[in-house]
All heavy atoms as TSV, in Angstrom:
chain	resi	resn	atom	element	x	y	z
A	1	MET	N	N	77.799	141.381	245.081
A	1	MET	CA	C	77.031	140.226	244.634
A	1	MET	C	C	75.885	140.696	243.748
A	1	MET	O	O	75.165	141.636	244.067
A	1	MET	CB	C	76.490	139.470	245.844
A	1	MET	CG	C	75.718	138.246	245.466
A	1	MET	SD	S	75.395	137.238	246.911
A	1	MET	CE	C	73.692	136.908	246.669
A	2	MET	N	N	75.733	140.037	242.644
A	2	MET	CA	C	74.663	140.361	241.701
A	2	MET	C	C	73.345	139.835	242.264
A	2	MET	O	O	73.311	138.765	242.873
A	2	MET	CB	C	74.934	139.701	240.346
A	2	MET	CG	C	76.274	140.060	239.729
A	2	MET	SD	S	76.496	141.802	239.426
A	2	MET	CE	C	75.303	142.071	238.172
A	3	PRO	N	N	72.230	140.563	242.058
A	3	PRO	CA	C	70.950	140.097	242.576
A	3	PRO	C	C	70.522	138.755	241.995
A	3	PRO	O	O	69.849	137.971	242.651
A	3	PRO	CB	C	69.968	141.184	242.163
A	3	PRO	CG	C	70.768	142.350	241.797
A	3	PRO	CD	C	72.134	141.874	241.442
A	4	CYS	N	N	70.932	138.467	240.784
A	4	CYS	CA	C	70.514	137.218	240.142
A	4	CYS	C	C	71.454	136.050	240.454
A	4	CYS	O	O	71.180	134.917	240.076
A	4	CYS	CB	C	70.433	137.415	238.637
A	4	CYS	SG	S	72.006	137.884	237.894
A	5	GLN	N	N	72.530	136.313	241.152
A	5	GLN	CA	C	73.541	135.284	241.383
A	5	GLN	C	C	72.982	134.069	242.127
A	5	GLN	O	O	73.297	132.938	241.782
A	5	GLN	CB	C	74.703	135.881	242.176
A	5	GLN	CG	C	75.844	134.933	242.402
A	5	GLN	CD	C	77.026	135.632	243.055
A	5	GLN	OE1	O	77.031	136.832	243.183
A	5	GLN	NE2	N	78.009	134.865	243.459
A	6	ALA	N	N	72.114	134.297	243.110
A	6	ALA	CA	C	71.598	133.186	243.902
A	6	ALA	C	C	70.491	132.421	243.181
A	6	ALA	O	O	70.281	131.237	243.443
A	6	ALA	CB	C	71.066	133.705	245.228
A	7	THR	N	N	69.789	133.056	242.266
A	7	THR	CA	C	68.627	132.408	241.649
A	7	THR	C	C	68.845	131.950	240.218
A	7	THR	O	O	68.068	131.150	239.718
A	7	THR	CB	C	67.427	133.376	241.658
A	7	THR	OG1	O	67.779	134.550	240.936
A	7	THR	CG2	C	67.034	133.741	243.085
A	8	CYS	N	N	69.860	132.441	239.557
A	8	CYS	CA	C	70.069	132.100	238.144
A	8	CYS	C	C	70.845	130.792	238.024
A	8	CYS	O	O	71.969	130.671	238.535
A	8	CYS	CB	C	70.822	133.227	237.445
A	8	CYS	SG	S	71.059	132.943	235.680
A	9	PRO	N	N	70.287	129.791	237.342
A	9	PRO	CA	C	70.986	128.506	237.224
A	9	PRO	C	C	72.202	128.576	236.301
A	9	PRO	O	O	73.116	127.764	236.416
A	9	PRO	CB	C	69.925	127.572	236.651
A	9	PRO	CG	C	68.958	128.460	235.973
A	9	PRO	CD	C	68.973	129.766	236.716
A	10	SER	N	N	72.243	129.556	235.407
A	10	SER	CA	C	73.372	129.639	234.478
A	10	SER	C	C	74.307	130.791	234.819
A	10	SER	O	O	74.984	131.328	233.953
A	10	SER	CB	C	72.848	129.788	233.050
A	10	SER	OG	O	72.041	130.947	232.952
A	11	TYR	N	N	74.382	131.154	236.110
A	11	TYR	CA	C	75.247	132.259	236.517
A	11	TYR	C	C	76.716	131.879	236.407
A	11	TYR	O	O	77.127	130.779	236.783
A	11	TYR	CB	C	74.955	132.681	237.964
A	11	TYR	CG	C	75.940	133.711	238.468
A	11	TYR	CD1	C	75.816	135.034	238.107
A	11	TYR	CD2	C	77.011	133.328	239.262
A	11	TYR	CE1	C	76.719	135.980	238.525
A	11	TYR	CE2	C	77.930	134.263	239.703
A	11	TYR	CZ	C	77.784	135.590	239.330
A	11	TYR	OH	O	78.692	136.517	239.744
A	12	GLN	N	N	77.503	132.793	235.859
A	12	GLN	CA	C	78.952	132.678	235.818
A	12	GLN	C	C	79.501	134.073	236.088
A	12	GLN	O	O	78.840	135.059	235.785
A	12	GLN	CB	C	79.426	132.230	234.440
A	12	GLN	CG	C	78.910	130.887	234.002
A	12	GLN	CD	C	79.316	130.620	232.561
A	12	GLN	OE1	O	80.353	131.061	232.104
A	12	GLN	NE2	N	78.473	129.901	231.853
A	13	PRO	N	N	80.663	134.195	236.647
A	13	PRO	CA	C	81.234	135.527	236.877
A	13	PRO	C	C	81.341	136.304	235.565
A	13	PRO	O	O	81.868	135.811	234.569
A	13	PRO	CB	C	82.613	135.248	237.455
A	13	PRO	CG	C	82.493	133.885	238.063
A	13	PRO	CD	C	81.525	133.152	237.208
A	14	GLY	N	N	80.798	137.493	235.544
A	14	GLY	CA	C	80.858	138.342	234.358
A	14	GLY	C	C	79.747	138.117	233.347
A	14	GLY	O	O	79.675	138.823	232.350
A	15	CYS	N	N	78.865	137.151	233.593
A	15	CYS	CA	C	77.831	136.852	232.594
A	15	CYS	C	C	76.764	137.934	232.530
A	15	CYS	O	O	76.042	138.029	231.544
A	15	CYS	CB	C	77.189	135.498	232.862
A	15	CYS	SG	S	76.145	135.461	234.326
A	16	HIS	N	N	76.662	138.790	233.556
A	16	HIS	CA	C	75.631	139.817	233.562
A	16	HIS	C	C	75.838	140.833	232.444
A	16	HIS	O	O	74.915	141.538	232.062
A	16	HIS	CB	C	75.593	140.530	234.917
A	16	HIS	CG	C	76.833	141.281	235.232
A	16	HIS	ND1	N	77.957	140.665	235.733
A	16	HIS	CD2	C	77.124	142.593	235.095
A	16	HIS	CE1	C	78.893	141.576	235.910
A	16	HIS	NE2	N	78.429	142.754	235.535
A	17	LYS	N	N	77.025	140.899	231.900
A	17	LYS	CA	C	77.298	141.849	230.829
A	17	LYS	C	C	76.587	141.452	229.538
A	17	LYS	O	O	76.296	142.299	228.706
A	17	LYS	CB	C	78.795	141.961	230.592
A	17	LYS	CG	C	79.525	142.533	231.809
A	17	LYS	CD	C	81.009	142.529	231.616
A	17	LYS	CE	C	81.679	143.035	232.895
A	17	LYS	NZ	N	83.125	142.899	232.835
A	18	LEU	N	N	76.289	140.181	229.376
A	18	LEU	CA	C	75.634	139.694	228.171
A	18	LEU	C	C	74.220	139.177	228.414
A	18	LEU	O	O	73.498	138.893	227.467
A	18	LEU	CB	C	76.466	138.563	227.544
A	18	LEU	CG	C	77.905	138.920	227.169
A	18	LEU	CD1	C	78.649	137.683	226.722
A	18	LEU	CD2	C	77.934	139.991	226.114
A	19	CYS	N	N	73.813	139.065	229.667
A	19	CYS	CA	C	72.536	138.456	230.022
A	19	CYS	C	C	71.367	139.379	229.678
A	19	CYS	O	O	71.312	140.534	230.104
A	19	CYS	CB	C	72.527	138.141	231.522
A	19	CYS	SG	S	70.994	137.367	232.080
A	20	LEU	N	N	70.415	138.874	228.915
A	20	LEU	CA	C	69.258	139.674	228.519
A	20	LEU	C	C	68.349	139.976	229.703
A	20	LEU	O	O	67.772	141.059	229.783
A	20	LEU	CB	C	68.478	138.963	227.418
A	20	LEU	CG	C	69.225	138.810	226.090
A	20	LEU	CD1	C	68.375	138.020	225.099
A	20	LEU	CD2	C	69.611	140.152	225.531
A	21	GLN	N	N	68.235	139.020	230.623
A	21	GLN	CA	C	67.409	139.261	231.806
A	21	GLN	C	C	68.005	140.382	232.656
A	21	GLN	O	O	67.282	141.224	233.182
A	21	GLN	CB	C	67.280	137.984	232.637
A	21	GLN	CG	C	66.459	136.912	231.976
A	21	GLN	CD	C	66.477	135.618	232.783
A	21	GLN	OE1	O	67.351	135.391	233.601
A	21	GLN	NE2	N	65.477	134.777	232.540
A	22	TRP	N	N	69.324	140.392	232.786
A	22	TRP	CA	C	69.979	141.442	233.573
A	22	TRP	C	C	69.830	142.800	232.886
A	22	TRP	O	O	69.565	143.814	233.529
A	22	TRP	CB	C	71.455	141.111	233.768
A	22	TRP	CG	C	72.195	142.175	234.511
A	22	TRP	CD1	C	73.114	143.033	234.005
A	22	TRP	CD2	C	72.042	142.506	235.890
A	22	TRP	NE1	N	73.558	143.875	234.985
A	22	TRP	CE2	C	72.910	143.573	236.161
A	22	TRP	CE3	C	71.265	142.011	236.925
A	22	TRP	CZ2	C	73.030	144.148	237.412
A	22	TRP	CZ3	C	71.377	142.583	238.171
A	22	TRP	CH2	C	72.247	143.639	238.407
A	23	GLN	N	N	69.949	142.835	231.581
A	23	GLN	CA	C	69.784	144.085	230.848
A	23	GLN	C	C	68.357	144.603	230.979
A	23	GLN	O	O	68.140	145.813	231.139
A	23	GLN	CB	C	70.161	143.898	229.383
A	23	GLN	CG	C	71.647	143.677	229.192
A	23	GLN	CD	C	72.005	143.304	227.776
A	23	GLN	OE1	O	71.149	143.147	226.913
A	23	GLN	NE2	N	73.307	143.147	227.520
A	24	GLU	N	N	67.378	143.709	230.946
A	24	GLU	CA	C	65.975	144.103	231.130
A	24	GLU	C	C	65.750	144.629	232.543
A	24	GLU	O	O	65.061	145.629	232.750
A	24	GLU	CB	C	65.043	142.930	230.841
A	24	GLU	CG	C	63.587	143.222	231.038
A	24	GLU	CD	C	63.043	144.285	230.105
A	24	GLU	OE1	O	63.641	144.540	229.048
A	24	GLU	OE2	O	61.996	144.891	230.449
A	25	PHE	N	N	66.353	143.971	233.526
A	25	PHE	CA	C	66.254	144.424	234.912
A	25	PHE	C	C	66.847	145.824	235.047
A	25	PHE	O	O	66.248	146.708	235.677
A	25	PHE	CB	C	66.992	143.437	235.826
A	25	PHE	CG	C	67.079	143.892	237.255
A	25	PHE	CD1	C	65.977	143.816	238.088
A	25	PHE	CD2	C	68.263	144.403	237.758
A	25	PHE	CE1	C	66.045	144.232	239.412
A	25	PHE	CE2	C	68.347	144.821	239.075
A	25	PHE	CZ	C	67.233	144.738	239.896
A	26	GLN	N	N	67.995	146.063	234.451
A	26	GLN	CA	C	68.629	147.371	234.496
A	26	GLN	C	C	67.770	148.433	233.813
A	26	GLN	O	O	67.649	149.559	234.285
A	26	GLN	CB	C	70.020	147.318	233.840
A	26	GLN	CG	C	71.037	146.563	234.631
A	26	GLN	CD	C	71.353	147.252	235.944
A	26	GLN	OE1	O	71.438	148.475	236.016
A	26	GLN	NE2	N	71.521	146.468	236.986
A	27	ARG	N	N	67.142	148.068	232.693
A	27	ARG	CA	C	66.278	148.999	231.974
A	27	ARG	C	C	65.067	149.369	232.824
A	27	ARG	O	O	64.694	150.541	232.928
A	27	ARG	CB	C	65.833	148.390	230.641
A	27	ARG	CG	C	65.130	149.378	229.726
A	27	ARG	CD	C	64.736	148.730	228.410
A	27	ARG	NE	N	63.665	147.758	228.567
A	27	ARG	CZ	C	62.385	148.080	228.751
A	27	ARG	NH1	N	62.013	149.318	228.799
A	27	ARG	NH2	N	61.478	147.134	228.882
A	28	GLN	N	N	64.474	148.381	233.492
A	28	GLN	CA	C	63.330	148.641	234.364
A	28	GLN	C	C	63.736	149.523	235.544
A	28	GLN	O	O	62.982	150.416	235.942
A	28	GLN	CB	C	62.732	147.328	234.883
A	28	GLN	CG	C	62.024	146.508	233.829
A	28	GLN	CD	C	60.796	147.223	233.289
A	28	GLN	OE1	O	60.133	147.969	233.995
A	28	GLN	NE2	N	60.513	146.990	232.026
A	29	GLN	N	N	64.918	149.292	236.088
A	29	GLN	CA	C	65.408	150.122	237.184
A	29	GLN	C	C	65.608	151.564	236.725
A	29	GLN	O	O	65.291	152.504	237.460
A	29	GLN	CB	C	66.726	149.555	237.736
A	29	GLN	CG	C	66.575	148.266	238.479
A	29	GLN	CD	C	65.760	148.444	239.744
A	29	GLN	OE1	O	65.967	149.363	240.509
A	29	GLN	NE2	N	64.803	147.558	239.945
A	30	ALA	N	N	66.115	151.761	235.523
A	30	ALA	CA	C	66.326	153.110	234.995
A	30	ALA	C	C	64.987	153.821	234.804
A	30	ALA	O	O	64.851	155.010	235.133
A	30	ALA	CB	C	67.088	153.049	233.674
A	31	ILE	N	N	63.988	153.099	234.303
A	31	ILE	CA	C	62.651	153.679	234.128
A	31	ILE	C	C	62.065	154.064	235.482
A	31	ILE	O	O	61.500	155.146	235.648
A	31	ILE	CB	C	61.728	152.694	233.380
A	31	ILE	CG1	C	62.188	152.549	231.930
A	31	ILE	CG2	C	60.279	153.134	233.452
A	31	ILE	CD1	C	61.496	151.432	231.177
A	32	GLN	N	N	62.237	153.201	236.463
A	32	GLN	CA	C	61.715	153.475	237.802
A	32	GLN	C	C	62.424	154.680	238.432
A	32	GLN	O	O	61.788	155.524	239.062
A	32	GLN	CB	C	61.889	152.243	238.684
A	32	GLN	CG	C	61.220	152.348	240.017
A	32	GLN	CD	C	61.352	151.072	240.819
A	32	GLN	OE1	O	62.308	150.318	240.657
A	32	GLN	NE2	N	60.395	150.829	241.687
A	33	ARG	N	N	63.751	154.785	238.246
A	33	ARG	CA	C	64.483	155.939	238.774
A	33	ARG	C	C	64.010	157.236	238.129
A	33	ARG	O	O	63.852	158.256	238.811
A	33	ARG	CB	C	65.989	155.771	238.546
A	33	ARG	CG	C	66.665	154.890	239.561
A	33	ARG	CD	C	68.178	154.991	239.463
A	33	ARG	NE	N	68.706	154.726	238.131
A	33	ARG	CZ	C	69.005	153.529	237.664
A	33	ARG	NH1	N	68.833	152.463	238.419
A	33	ARG	NH2	N	69.488	153.387	236.456
A	34	GLN	N	N	63.770	157.212	236.829
A	34	GLN	CA	C	63.290	158.412	236.138
A	34	GLN	C	C	61.912	158.817	236.644
A	34	GLN	O	O	61.631	160.000	236.821
A	34	GLN	CB	C	63.257	158.186	234.621
A	34	GLN	CG	C	64.625	158.093	233.987
A	34	GLN	CD	C	65.424	159.366	234.156
A	34	GLN	OE1	O	64.895	160.463	234.101
A	34	GLN	NE2	N	66.713	159.213	234.413
A	35	ALA	N	N	61.045	157.840	236.884
A	35	ALA	CA	C	59.707	158.142	237.397
A	35	ALA	C	C	59.805	158.766	238.796
A	35	ALA	O	O	59.091	159.728	239.103
A	35	ALA	CB	C	58.861	156.876	237.440
A	36	LYS	N	N	60.702	158.245	239.629
A	36	LYS	CA	C	60.884	158.810	240.965
A	36	LYS	C	C	61.432	160.225	240.886
A	36	LYS	O	O	61.009	161.110	241.638
A	36	LYS	CB	C	61.831	157.935	241.788
A	36	LYS	CG	C	61.206	156.644	242.245
A	36	LYS	CD	C	62.195	155.817	243.043
A	36	LYS	CE	C	61.595	154.497	243.460
A	36	LYS	NZ	N	62.562	153.682	244.223
A	37	LYS	N	N	62.358	160.472	239.967
A	37	LYS	CA	C	62.909	161.818	239.799
A	37	LYS	C	C	61.825	162.794	239.368
A	37	LYS	O	O	61.770	163.928	239.867
A	37	LYS	CB	C	64.032	161.811	238.764
A	37	LYS	CG	C	65.322	161.235	239.262
A	37	LYS	CD	C	66.374	161.307	238.174
A	37	LYS	CE	C	67.652	160.629	238.582
A	37	LYS	NZ	N	68.669	160.663	237.529
A	38	ARG	N	N	60.978	162.382	238.419
A	38	ARG	CA	C	59.879	163.256	237.979
A	38	ARG	C	C	58.923	163.544	239.128
A	38	ARG	O	O	58.489	164.683	239.310
A	38	ARG	CB	C	59.121	162.615	236.811
A	38	ARG	CG	C	59.827	162.722	235.490
A	38	ARG	CD	C	58.922	162.348	234.322
A	38	ARG	NE	N	58.289	161.054	234.481
A	38	ARG	CZ	C	58.806	159.902	234.097
A	38	ARG	NH1	N	59.994	159.875	233.525
A	38	ARG	NH2	N	58.157	158.772	234.277
A	39	TYR	N	N	58.598	162.525	239.917
A	39	TYR	CA	C	57.697	162.685	241.061
A	39	TYR	C	C	58.284	163.667	242.068
A	39	TYR	O	O	57.607	164.591	242.516
A	39	TYR	CB	C	57.472	161.315	241.707
A	39	TYR	CG	C	56.703	161.359	243.003
A	39	TYR	CD1	C	55.317	161.364	242.995
A	39	TYR	CD2	C	57.361	161.395	244.223
A	39	TYR	CE1	C	54.604	161.405	244.182
A	39	TYR	CE2	C	56.661	161.441	245.409
A	39	TYR	CZ	C	55.281	161.439	245.386
A	39	TYR	OH	O	54.582	161.488	246.562
A	40	LEU	N	N	59.555	163.476	242.421
A	40	LEU	CA	C	60.187	164.348	243.403
A	40	LEU	C	C	60.325	165.775	242.890
A	40	LEU	O	O	60.110	166.732	243.633
A	40	LEU	CB	C	61.556	163.792	243.793
A	40	LEU	CG	C	61.519	162.521	244.624
A	40	LEU	CD1	C	62.932	161.981	244.811
A	40	LEU	CD2	C	60.855	162.761	245.963
A	41	LYS	N	N	60.670	165.947	241.616
A	41	LYS	CA	C	60.799	167.290	241.058
A	41	LYS	C	C	59.448	167.998	241.062
A	41	LYS	O	O	59.355	169.175	241.422
A	41	LYS	CB	C	61.358	167.233	239.643
A	41	LYS	CG	C	61.548	168.621	239.039
A	41	LYS	CD	C	62.162	168.551	237.676
A	41	LYS	CE	C	62.341	169.875	236.994
A	41	LYS	NZ	N	61.800	171.052	237.576
A	42	PHE	N	N	58.396	167.294	240.689
A	42	PHE	CA	C	57.050	167.878	240.677
A	42	PHE	C	C	56.674	168.369	242.072
A	42	PHE	O	O	56.234	169.499	242.249
A	42	PHE	CB	C	56.039	166.840	240.173
A	42	PHE	CG	C	54.616	167.296	240.267
A	42	PHE	CD1	C	54.097	168.186	239.350
A	42	PHE	CD2	C	53.792	166.829	241.277
A	42	PHE	CE1	C	52.783	168.614	239.436
A	42	PHE	CE2	C	52.483	167.245	241.378
A	42	PHE	CZ	C	51.970	168.147	240.441
A	43	HIS	N	N	56.866	167.526	243.075
A	43	HIS	CA	C	56.458	167.894	244.421
A	43	HIS	C	C	57.398	168.926	245.051
A	43	HIS	O	O	56.953	169.760	245.834
A	43	HIS	CB	C	56.315	166.655	245.297
A	43	HIS	CG	C	55.089	165.869	244.930
A	43	HIS	ND1	N	53.824	166.292	245.227
A	43	HIS	CD2	C	54.938	164.713	244.240
A	43	HIS	CE1	C	52.941	165.433	244.758
A	43	HIS	NE2	N	53.599	164.461	244.151
A	44	LEU	N	N	58.668	168.883	244.704
A	44	LEU	CA	C	59.593	169.903	245.193
A	44	LEU	C	C	59.216	171.267	244.638
A	44	LEU	O	O	59.214	172.268	245.363
A	44	LEU	CB	C	61.024	169.548	244.813
A	44	LEU	CG	C	62.091	170.544	245.264
A	44	LEU	CD1	C	62.133	170.617	246.790
A	44	LEU	CD2	C	63.439	170.150	244.723
A	45	ASP	N	N	58.872	171.319	243.347
A	45	ASP	CA	C	58.440	172.585	242.750
A	45	ASP	C	C	57.164	173.093	243.412
A	45	ASP	O	O	57.046	174.286	243.703
A	45	ASP	CB	C	58.216	172.423	241.244
A	45	ASP	CG	C	59.516	172.208	240.484
A	45	ASP	OD1	O	60.592	172.485	241.050
A	45	ASP	OD2	O	59.447	171.753	239.330
A	46	ASN	N	N	56.218	172.198	243.654
A	46	ASN	CA	C	54.973	172.608	244.304
A	46	ASN	C	C	55.222	173.116	245.722
A	46	ASN	O	O	54.659	174.136	246.135
A	46	ASN	CB	C	53.973	171.457	244.348
A	46	ASN	CG	C	53.273	171.265	243.029
A	46	ASN	OD1	O	53.362	172.095	242.150
A	46	ASN	ND2	N	52.586	170.148	242.895
A	47	CYS	N	N	56.051	172.429	246.472
A	47	CYS	CA	C	56.332	172.834	247.853
A	47	CYS	C	C	57.064	174.168	247.894
A	47	CYS	O	O	56.759	175.024	248.740
A	47	CYS	CB	C	57.148	171.772	248.572
A	47	CYS	SG	S	56.198	170.292	248.944
A	48	SER	N	N	58.020	174.355	247.005
A	48	SER	CA	C	58.756	175.617	247.017
A	48	SER	C	C	57.851	176.771	246.609
A	48	SER	O	O	57.953	177.872	247.164
A	48	SER	CB	C	59.988	175.546	246.122
A	48	SER	OG	O	59.619	175.303	244.796
A	49	LEU	N	N	56.943	176.543	245.677
A	49	LEU	CA	C	55.992	177.578	245.290
A	49	LEU	C	C	55.074	177.918	246.456
A	49	LEU	O	O	54.825	179.099	246.739
A	49	LEU	CB	C	55.166	177.119	244.085
A	49	LEU	CG	C	54.092	178.081	243.595
A	49	LEU	CD1	C	54.724	179.375	243.098
A	49	LEU	CD2	C	53.259	177.442	242.517
A	50	LEU	N	N	54.594	176.913	247.146
A	50	LEU	CA	C	53.722	177.142	248.299
A	50	LEU	C	C	54.455	177.893	249.401
A	50	LEU	O	O	53.903	178.837	249.986
A	50	LEU	CB	C	53.184	175.811	248.828
A	50	LEU	CG	C	52.230	175.895	250.015
A	50	LEU	CD1	C	50.983	176.677	249.634
A	50	LEU	CD2	C	51.873	174.521	250.499
A	51	CYS	N	N	55.692	177.521	249.676
A	51	CYS	CA	C	56.480	178.224	250.695
A	51	CYS	C	C	56.688	179.680	250.295
A	51	CYS	O	O	56.598	180.584	251.133
A	51	CYS	CB	C	57.820	177.540	250.903
A	51	CYS	SG	S	57.685	175.965	251.758
A	52	HIS	N	N	56.969	179.916	249.036
A	52	HIS	CA	C	57.154	181.279	248.549
A	52	HIS	C	C	55.869	182.092	248.731
A	52	HIS	O	O	55.904	183.247	249.168
A	52	HIS	CB	C	57.583	181.263	247.088
A	52	HIS	CG	C	57.770	182.619	246.496
A	52	HIS	ND1	N	58.843	183.424	246.815
A	52	HIS	CD2	C	57.018	183.322	245.630
A	52	HIS	CE1	C	58.727	184.561	246.160
A	52	HIS	NE2	N	57.643	184.528	245.430
A	53	GLN	N	N	54.740	181.502	248.406
A	53	GLN	CA	C	53.465	182.208	248.548
A	53	GLN	C	C	53.152	182.479	250.013
A	53	GLN	O	O	52.672	183.565	250.356
A	53	GLN	CB	C	52.338	181.388	247.911
A	53	GLN	CG	C	52.408	181.356	246.406
A	53	GLN	CD	C	51.397	180.405	245.801
A	53	GLN	OE1	O	50.819	179.576	246.493
A	53	GLN	NE2	N	51.193	180.522	244.496
A	54	LEU	N	N	53.408	181.529	250.889
A	54	LEU	CA	C	53.156	181.739	252.313
A	54	LEU	C	C	54.084	182.810	252.884
A	54	LEU	O	O	53.675	183.616	253.710
A	54	LEU	CB	C	53.310	180.427	253.080
A	54	LEU	CG	C	52.219	179.397	252.814
A	54	LEU	CD1	C	52.567	178.082	253.495
A	54	LEU	CD2	C	50.860	179.897	253.267
A	55	TYR	N	N	55.329	182.822	252.437
A	55	TYR	CA	C	56.260	183.838	252.894
A	55	TYR	C	C	55.798	185.226	252.434
A	55	TYR	O	O	55.926	186.206	253.177
A	55	TYR	CB	C	57.664	183.546	252.370
A	55	TYR	CG	C	58.681	184.569	252.801
A	55	TYR	CD1	C	59.159	184.592	254.107
A	55	TYR	CD2	C	59.176	185.506	251.905
A	55	TYR	CE1	C	60.080	185.530	254.512
A	55	TYR	CE2	C	60.098	186.449	252.295
A	55	TYR	CZ	C	60.549	186.459	253.603
A	55	TYR	OH	O	61.468	187.390	253.996
A	56	ALA	N	N	55.245	185.322	251.246
A	56	ALA	CA	C	54.771	186.601	250.722
A	56	ALA	C	C	53.579	187.115	251.524
A	56	ALA	O	O	53.338	188.324	251.575
A	56	ALA	CB	C	54.401	186.461	249.248
A	57	LEU	N	N	52.824	186.231	252.158
A	57	LEU	CA	C	51.672	186.648	252.950
A	57	LEU	C	C	52.062	187.145	254.343
A	57	LEU	O	O	51.247	187.759	255.025
A	57	LEU	CB	C	50.685	185.488	253.098
A	57	LEU	CG	C	49.966	185.057	251.824
A	57	LEU	CD1	C	49.153	183.807	252.094
A	57	LEU	CD2	C	49.086	186.169	251.298
A	58	GLN	N	N	53.284	186.898	254.776
A	58	GLN	CA	C	53.725	187.295	256.103
A	58	GLN	C	C	53.788	188.828	256.189
A	58	GLN	O	O	54.237	189.484	255.248
A	58	GLN	CB	C	55.118	186.740	256.395
A	58	GLN	CG	C	55.197	185.247	256.369
A	58	GLN	CD	C	55.020	184.644	257.746
A	58	GLN	OE1	O	55.273	185.309	258.720
A	58	GLN	NE2	N	54.593	183.412	257.778
A	59	PRO	N	N	53.355	189.403	257.304
A	59	PRO	CA	C	53.463	190.851	257.445
A	59	PRO	C	C	54.936	191.256	257.604
A	59	PRO	O	O	55.730	190.538	258.212
A	59	PRO	CB	C	52.669	191.141	258.719
A	59	PRO	CG	C	52.660	189.868	259.470
A	59	PRO	CD	C	52.727	188.776	258.446
A	60	ARG	N	N	55.279	192.366	257.018
A	60	ARG	CA	C	56.635	192.897	257.129
A	60	ARG	C	C	56.567	194.262	257.779
A	60	ARG	O	O	55.713	195.080	257.428
A	60	ARG	CB	C	57.274	192.977	255.762
A	60	ARG	CG	C	57.532	191.628	255.137
A	60	ARG	CD	C	58.258	191.767	253.803
A	60	ARG	NE	N	58.295	190.491	253.127
A	60	ARG	CZ	C	57.341	190.022	252.347
A	60	ARG	NH1	N	56.272	190.726	252.125
A	60	ARG	NH2	N	57.453	188.842	251.775
A	61	TYR	N	N	57.445	194.508	258.689
A	61	TYR	CA	C	57.476	195.784	259.389
A	61	TYR	C	C	58.684	196.575	258.926
A	61	TYR	O	O	59.779	196.029	258.766
A	61	TYR	CB	C	57.536	195.545	260.903
A	61	TYR	CG	C	56.336	194.777	261.422
A	61	TYR	CD1	C	56.425	193.425	261.725
A	61	TYR	CD2	C	55.105	195.418	261.564
A	61	TYR	CE1	C	55.329	192.722	262.172
A	61	TYR	CE2	C	54.008	194.714	262.016
A	61	TYR	CZ	C	54.117	193.373	262.318
A	61	TYR	OH	O	53.021	192.678	262.765
A	62	GLN	N	N	58.461	197.834	258.699
A	62	GLN	CA	C	59.544	198.714	258.264
A	62	GLN	C	C	60.478	199.004	259.445
A	62	GLN	O	O	60.017	199.245	260.559
A	62	GLN	CB	C	58.983	200.044	257.735
A	62	GLN	CG	C	58.139	199.908	256.490
A	62	GLN	CD	C	58.977	199.560	255.271
A	62	GLN	OE1	O	60.159	199.865	255.210
A	62	GLN	NE2	N	58.369	198.905	254.300
A	63	ALA	N	N	61.747	198.992	259.194
A	63	ALA	CA	C	62.710	199.366	260.231
A	63	ALA	C	C	62.684	200.870	260.405
A	63	ALA	O	O	62.617	201.619	259.427
A	63	ALA	CB	C	64.103	198.892	259.837
A	64	ARG	N	N	62.732	201.328	261.642
A	64	ARG	CA	C	62.691	202.792	261.881
A	64	ARG	C	C	64.041	203.335	262.213
A	64	ARG	O	O	64.905	202.822	262.703
A	64	ARG	CB	C	61.737	203.090	263.024
A	64	ARG	CG	C	60.350	202.742	262.639
A	64	ARG	CD	C	59.425	203.106	263.742
A	64	ARG	NE	N	58.093	202.619	263.396
A	64	ARG	CZ	C	57.053	202.830	264.104
A	64	ARG	NH1	N	57.120	203.514	265.188
A	64	ARG	NH2	N	55.891	202.373	263.746
């Protein structure tokens, strides 16, 4: 079911392919997904760097 199906007065099956409102909604969703990807990549890089630095601070014992 399309999100606009219940609220759009001019809904017809397949009309979302030509609907400007639907295309704008899809464009906004794509922008939002890209922003989330950038946010997650930024924080994943920061966390992995921090984990690497903390691991480097751990004492290591030589095997005898």
